[in-house]
N, C-alpha and C positions, 0 to 999 in steps of 0.2 A: 537637450544632452542628447548627443548620436550615440546606438547603441550598436553594438556587432552583435548581432542575433546567430550568425554560424559559426562564431569567434567563441561568444560566450557556450553559447549549446555544446560546440566541442570541449572543449577545458572543463565544462559540470559532466558531462557524460563520464568523460577519463578519469576526475577524483570522484564522481561518482561511482564509478565501477570499483574502482579501486576498495574506495567505502565499503560498498556492497560485500562483495570478496571478501575482504576482511570481518566483515560483522554477518557472514554468511557461516564460513569454516568455524572461527573462532566459539559462539555460540552454540555452532554443532560440538565443539570439542566440548564444551563446558556441558549442552545436555545431558552427551554420551554419559559423562561423567556423572554427573547427579543418577541416572540410571540404574548406574552399578554400585553407586555411593549409599547414595537414600532410598531411591526404588520409583516406582512410576507413581505413585499415591502423588507425588512432591510435584510432577509434572504436572498431573491434575489439580492439583492445589492452585500451583502457578497459573494457569491458563486460564484458570474460573475467576480469578483475582484480575488479570487482566482485564477480561472480559466485563467485569463489575464494573472495571474503572473506564472502560472504552464507552459505558452507558451515562458516567457522570459527568463523563468529558463532552454529552450532549448539550452541558452549561455555555462551553466554547462556542456554541449559535455558528460557525462557521465565521468567526470574526475575523480571525487571522487571513481568510481568505476573500473576506470583503474589504478589508483593509489593503493589502496586496493591490488588488486589482483598483484601487483608489486612487496608489501610488503610480499605477503605470503611466498617464499622463503629465501629473505634475513633472516627472522625472523628463519626459520627452521634450515639453519645455522650460526646464529649472529653474519649476517654483520654489527656490527653498525655504521660504516663510511656508506656503501650503503645507510642503513634507513635512514639517518641524510639528504644526499642529497636529496633522496627521498622526505622527509619533506619539504623540502627548494622549490624546482619543485612544492609541493602541495601547498605551501604558495605562490608563485609568481601568480602559475595559478587561485587560487580564489579570489586576490585580483584584478586583472584583469577582471573576470568575472562578480565582483561585480559591477565592474565600469560600464562595458558593460551591466546590465541590469540596472543599474541608467539612462545611454545613453536612451538604448530604450523602457524605459517605459514612459519616458518623450515627446518622440517621439509621444507614442500610443496617449499620455492626449486627444488631440485636437478631435481623433474620438468615444470619449468614450457614448456620446449622439446616434450614430450609433449602438450601439451595446446593444442598451436597446429599448424595442418595451412598449409603453405606458408611464405613464406617471412614474416620479419618485416619493419619496416620497417627502412632500410637507417639505419647511424649512430643506433643508442640501445643502449642496457642494460636487455634486462626486467629485470635482477634488481634494478636499479639502481629502476626504476618500479614494478619490486612492492612491494619495500623500504618507498619512498616512500605506495604504498597503504594498508601493512599498519601503517604507525605511526599513520596516521591514524585507522585502526578503533581500536586500542590504546590510544590517548589519549580519545576518545571513551566507555570505559569508566572509566579511571583518571582523569580531570581531573574531579573532583564531579559524576558523571553519578548517582549516588543520590540528589541534591538534587530532579531530575525527576519521583520518585513523589510529591514531596508536591505540587507546583503541578495533577497530573494528577487525583491521587485527588478534589483539593478543586474540579474541574473548571474546572482558569481555565491550559488549554491555549492561552490567548492570549494569555499572559507568552511561551512558546514563541514562538509567530507574532513579536512586536516583536521581536526579541532574532533572531532568525532574518531577518529584515529591515532592521535595521541591520548588521547583522554582514555581512549577506549583498551590502547594495550596496556596501560594500569590497571583497569579495570579487570578486564578478563585473568590478568596472572593471578590477581589477588584471592580471585575467585576460586578458581581453581584450586588455588594453595590452603583456601580454605575447608574445602570439600574434601583435598586429599588427606591432609591433617585432622581437621576438627571436625568436620559431617555436619557443621551447623549451617541449618535455614537461615538462623535469623542473624549471623553476621555475614552471610552471602546476598542479604537481601540489604544491610547496611551500606556493604562496597555500591550497591547499585543507587542508592539514596544519594550516596556522596558525590557518584561520576556523575550524578546527571546535574548534581548544582552546577559542578564545576566547569560542566563543556556550558551550560549558561553566561558562566563569568566570562571565561576565557574569549567564547565567543562575543559576548560585549565590547571587553579589550581592545578587539581587535577592531572590531566595525566602528569604534569613536577613532581609529587611529588611521580607518581606511576616510571616514565621512565626518572629519571633525564639523564640520559645519551643521551638522544636521544632529540636534538637540531636542529633547521632550517639550517643547517650549511653542506658546501662543495658542488661539483658540481659535478653531471653526467657525464659522457663522452656520446659523442656524439650521437653513436648508441643507447644507451639506450635511451637516449632522444628521438629518431626519434622511435623505438620500441611502447616506453609511447604514443606519440605523433599517432600512428598509431593504437592503439587501441584506442582512443579519438575519432579519426574519424569514426573507424568501430561502437563505442556506437552512435553516434551521428545521425545515421537511427534507433538505438532502442530506442534513447529519443525523439525523432519525436514523432513516434508511440504510444508509452506511452502517453504523451500527448496528441495528438488528440482522440484516443478512452477515456482519461478520464474529456479531458479539452472541446474537442469538440460538444461534447454534451451539454454541460450546456452553451455555446455560440449560438450556434446553437437555445435553448430552448428562452433566453433571447431575441434573434434577431427576431424572429418569433411569439414566442407564449405570450412575456413580463416576468414580474415579479414576478406573485404570480403563474405563472405556473411553476416556474422555483423552485421557496421555497416548492412548494406540490412535485416538484422532487425529490429534491433534502433532505426533510422530510424522503422521501423514502427511498434515494438513502445512508444516514447519517444511518440508521439503518443497512443498508447493510453492507458498507464501515465499522463502526462497529467493527461487527463481523468477517470481510475481517481482523483486524487492531488486532484482537485475532488472527488468526491463521496463521499471516505473522509473528507471535513472533515465530514458530518454525524454518519457512523458515530463519529468519534475525538472528535465533540463532545458525542455521547448517550451512549457507553459508563458512565462513573460516573456519568451520572444513572438511567440503567437497573437497573444495579447497585444505586442506591438504592431504585430503586423495589421492585424484586424483592424487597428487604427491607424494605418498610412499607406494600406493597399488597399486594391478594388476586390470587391465579392466574389469576382472569377478566378481572378489570383489565389485566394484564400479558398477556394472550392477546390483548383487541380491541386492545389499543397495537401488537402483533407485527403483526395484520392490515394498519390505520393504515399503518405502514412497510413490509410486504410493498406496498402500492398505490403507495403515493411510489413507491418506489424502482424497480417495475416501469415507471412513466412515465417517471424519469428517465433509469435505461436504454434506455429503449425509443426515446427521442425520441436521443441517445445514440447509438444503434444506425442509425439513421436516417440520422444526420449522416454516420455512419464508409463505409456503403455510398455515400452520392452524392458526400462530401467526398473521401476517404483517395487516389486515384488520382488527381484533378486537380491536390491540393496538392502530393503526392509529387513528379510532375513536374514541378513549379513549382521547387522546390524542389532537390532532388537531380538531375533530371533525367529522361526518359525511360529512360537507362540501367541506376537504380540504381531503379527500381519493379518490386515483387515483383507476380505473375497473381492476379487475382483474385477464385481461388478461396480464396486465402490469406486476405483480405483477410474473405470473408463466414469462415471458421474464426476471425480475428479476433474479428468482429462477435459471434459465438455464445458465442466465449472470454470479452469483455469481459460480454453478458449474467448465461450462469451466474455469473463471479467477484462479480458485485453482489450479487446473490441471495444469494449462499456469502458473502460479506462481512454482511449482514442474521443470514445462520445464525448464523454464528463470533458476533456481536456479542452475542446472548444467550444463544449459549453462555458466552464468555468473564467478559460480567459478572457471571450465575452461577454460575461456577468452577466447573465440570462437567467439567473437565478429564479427572478419571480415569475418570468414564463415555466418554467421546469421546477413548480413549488411543489404540486401534487405527486407526482412521478413518483420518487421518491419512498416518499409516504406510502403509497398505495400498494409500490414493490413491496414494500417493509413490510404491510400487514398482512399481504396474502402470503410472504415466505413464511413470518411468524404461526399462522392460521396453521397452515399446512404442515408444518413444524409438529405444531402440538397433537393433530391427528396422524401422522403417518410417525411418528415414533413408538407410537402406545401398539402399531399393527407392523413393519417392517423395522423397527431398533432405529439402529444408524445409519443403515442404507436407505429409511424413510428421513429424515433429517436432509442429509446432503441430498436427496431426490428434489423433494422441497425448494431448497434453494436453487436449485438448477431452474425449474420450473418457471418459477418466479420471477428470475433474471431472464429466461428466453422470449417467456407469454408474455412479460408485463413490463420488465425495465428496460431493455433493449431496442425495442421497434417503439417503443414511445420517447424513448430517449435520441434516438435517430429522427424520427419525424420533428422535434422541441428544434434542435439542432438548425435543421434545413430550411426549415418555417421561417428560424428570427436570424440567422446567423449569414446562412446563404438566402435567403430571402427567393428558392427554389424547388419545386418538386421533390422529392427524392426517386421518384417512380425511375429518374434514367441510371440513380445510384445502386438501388435495389437489386436487380438482375447482375452486376458485376459483385457485388456483396456476395449470392447465392452463387454467383461461379467460383469465388474464390474458397466458401464455404465446403463445397463439392470436391474441389482438388485438393483439401486438405484432408477432406474423408479417405477420398484414393490415395493419399499419397501415406497418409495414419497406417491405414489398412494392407498394401506393400511393406509398408516397413517391417510391422509387427511380424506378417507373414515371414519373412525372410528371417528377421532375426529369430524367431522362434526356431528355426535350425540350429542354433548356437547353443550351446550345452551351456549347465548351469555348474557354481560354485565355485567361491571364491572371487577375489580382489580382482583378479586376473583376467577371468571371463570376463566379468561385470563390466573391466576395464575397455575388452575387447570387444565385448557388446555396442558399449556407447560411441566407442570408433563407429563401429558398422552402421549404428542406425543414424547419427550424425551428420554420416556420408553419401549413401542411402536415402533419405528424406530432401539432401540437401540438392542433390542431382538431381532427384525428382522433380524439383521445384525448375532448377535451373535449365531444364530440358523442358518444361511446359512452358516456362514465363521467359525462357530468354530472347525470344521477339519483342514481347511484350516495351509497350511505349514507357509505361512506367516503370518497366524492369531497366531499362536504359536511364530515364532523368535521376532514379536511386543508384546505380552506379557512379554518375555524376556526385549526387550529393554527396556521397560518401567520402569522393576524391577533395569537394571542396575543404570538406570538414578535416581531411588530413592533411591538407596542403594549409588550412587556419592554423594550422596545432605546431608547423615549421616555424 
């Protein structure tokens, strides 16, 4: 089957951006309503439950990534029989995973009080709240989750975006009404559970109409099943790494510093993760296309594309870092009040974390697209253990600052260099010595651009949304102009311009 990588990536980016914008603004409104109707402790609880369930999702073991990767070649070859057999295996795996998550979730329940420092909000039952969150996760696996692999492997994530936009509208309206009228967190979570179920059901219906010839029937040969299981085992360490880095911070903060500090931390992280979500649209939209390219194109062509992506990610992440440095504190003061803001040193840590995270997303994009999980299996585990160890030590001396700094150190000193090495040795079959000088140049330029932008914007006054909006415009303009002046003669810049033109042309 011939797939237009540029066309599908363009379409996925457009609809993914609309969905991300929608899913950033609406939850932000809901989060604000919750702060002023229920209180910061509820936000802390919500974050804690999310982190616990992310740990439980380790049982997924990377099945989704392994199955999607296994479909790339059959789709190119139009091997319907094999695709159907893969879907059946995927269906079995996800039914088992949902059951295991339910069992482990129930086992953890008695230990919930040990993960909360201080008091919980009055007149609530943390066990009931936890059960509602748990079943929302379990249903996401039980209800037709295996259908998602088809749209992802066919580079049609725009379908998922449309379904989420439609059902999300009803979810947010109902949740806002419940918070305003009833101030009932139990009903709030029930709506979330129902919405997740409807998203899976509607996606399955649409997938059946688009790809009627693909049904969960047939059986793979023993060797194919063993190969997939090997990929799943290799992905397990990557899953552990991601969960520990993303979830351990919240659990450690809750256990040592309390729900209010956790809520303050997550207010900052919510803004950070919202922007991460927008940038991730590019990565998610290109994953299947890069997987296809790795199969069909030469190593030199793939390395050339990788250099272009490095340039694009550096520019996007750099502009975001400039905006974070300038806008974080004034925005948080307006949103949640001066008493709920964190120190500027923590803001700097968040900025470094964001920049390194986005570069890591690029390296992991190529790693996942090429399916080199076996070669990369130890790196995420070592990075995660480093992060967790540093978390438990530094939180006792430096509090919240120590937790965030630990995450940055583990990524910069362990995870990132190791991942670059694995990608170059396995995907591009070349030394990374030619790439590193270019990477360090990008990093240095970003640091200079951020410093200049922050210094200039510091002369602008604070106070209210008008001045915040003014700062945002000035910050975005200055940082982009600086990048343009530095890079406009660069070959990668010229090729990026041509790429953007082609993508826009494909949408017409």
